[in-house]
N, C-alpha and C positions, 0 to 999 in steps of 0.2 A: 269627446263625442261621447264617450260614456263618463258621466261624474259620477255616478253611487251605484254599486250593487246591493240589493237586499233579497237574500235567499238561507237557503239551509246549507250549511258548512258541511260538504261532504269528504272531503280528505285535506290532510295536514300532512307537508313534506318540506321541512324549511328549506328555502325561504317561499317555497309556494304553496297556495292553497286551492281547492276547487271549490266553487260556489254554485251551487246549483240555483237558477233561479227560474223556477217553473218548467223544468225539464231541459233547460240549457245550462250546459256546465261552463264555467269561466275561470280558466287558470289565471290565478293572480299571484304576482310577486310582492311579497310584503317584507318590512323590515321587522328586525325580530322584536323591537318595541310591540309591534301592532301584534306579532304571532303571539307573543306569552299571553298578551290579553283576549285572544280570541276564545270563544266558549268551544265546548266538546264537540266531536262529529255528531252530526245529524242535530244540532240545534240551529237556531236562527241567527243570522249573522249581519250585518250591514258595515260595509266598507265605500270610504271615500275613494276616488279612483282617478289615476293620470293615465290615458292611452297614450301610447308612443308608437308611431308608425315610421318603421325604417324600410330601407329597399329590402332587406332579407328577413324581416321581422315585424310582427305585429304583436307589443308587450302590454299588459295592463298591470300597472302598480298598484297596490290599495294600502289605504291609511286608515287606523282607527280613530285619529283626530284631524282638526281642520289644520292645527299649526304643525302637524307630520307633514300634509300634503303642501302645504305653504314653503316649508324650508324646503322641501323636495325640488319644490319649482324653483324656488331661488338658486338651490345648488346647481341643476342641470342647466342653468343660465350662464354658468361659470364655464369659460374656455378652457376646454380639457378633462370636464368632471362631466360624465357621462351618467347615464340613468342607473348602471351597476355598481359605480362609486358612491353616487348618491345614495343609493339603498344602503350600502355599505355604512356608509358615515353615519347614517339613521338608525342601524343596526348597533353601531357603536356608541354612539350618544343619542339622548332623547333630543327632541328640539330645544327644550328649556335649557339643558345641558349646553348644546352648541351656541345658542344665543348667549349663555354667560361666558364661554369661551371666547367667543367674539368680542362681547364687551368688554372683558378683562383682556383681550390679546394675547390668549394663552396657547402659545402652538404646541404647549405640551400636552394637555390634554388631546389635542387633534391627533398627534403623533401616536397615541395610545390606539388608535383605530387603526386594524389591519390594512396593509396597502398605502396608507398615508405618510409619506416622509415628511422631513424638515421643511423642506421648499414647498411641496405641495400645502401643509398646513399653513405655511405663511403667506402663500398665494392667497388660499382660502380666506385666512383672516383677513388681508387686504382688500378683497373683492367684496367680501360681506359685511366688510364695516359700513356702517351706515343704513345698510339694508336688514340687519338682523342685529340685535342686541339691546342694550339699556333703552335706546332711543325708543326704539321700537316695540320690544318684546311685551310690555305690560299690555299694549293694544291689540296686537296678533295673537298672544297667545294666552290671556287671562280674560277675555271677552265672555259675558254673558251670551246665551245663546242669539239673542236678537241680533245683539252687535255682530257676532260672528256671521250670521246669516246677512246682515247689511255689508260686512266686509268681504262675503264671497261674491256679492252682486257685483261689487264695485271692481274686483279683480276681474270677475268673469265679462266687465265692461271694458276692459283695458286699461283700467289706471293701476299704477305699479303700486307696491306695498306701502310706500313711504307717504304718496298722494292718499291713499285708502286710510292709512292710520292716521292721517292727519284730521281727515275729515271725520273720522269717528270721534276722534278727541273732542271736536267742536260740537258734537250732538248732545241733547241732553240724556240723563241716564235711563229716564224711563220712556223714551219714545218706541214707538212700535217698530216693525220692520218696514212697512210699504212708506209710512212717515218718514223715517231714517235713512231711508234710500232717496227719496225726494228732497228732503235737506241736505243730503251730503252732497247730492248732484247739484244742488243750488250752490254749496258753497266752492264746488271745485270747478264752475263753469265762472267764477269770479276771475 
């Protein structure tokens, strides 16, 4: 519903920030990796967001990069991992560090995150294997801007990360966004 906020950073109270968008203030929960890269109060900020609606709350989560938001969305799909735990994981590890931990199957790296025990770490590694790590990492997390836009479009259309990454891999390096989306959709339709 709300995919991106651009406005003036009004307040910073970890892990929450207040972004003033033309007179409307949005409270946004951000991982510490995003929090540390925020500009000073009163400066312009742009955050990618994920909106969570529950019976008792509506919460907006913000991210500085596409990879953080994509990783957050992967994490909350795992049974037993809610948005708060996913935010905690991304506060303890960057998206790239988490991808490396998954590709190395390194539970020790995950257990260093507060609230993640050995069993939870092993379950996360099992659930994320093949979805996050060496096989997808370079395509999801190191893409040029136009490839990032193509990836976001494919994810928004309902394709999973693995399908979207495979479609991106098949595209020529110099393809534009609109042509890239068309070519990716053609390859996914086969």
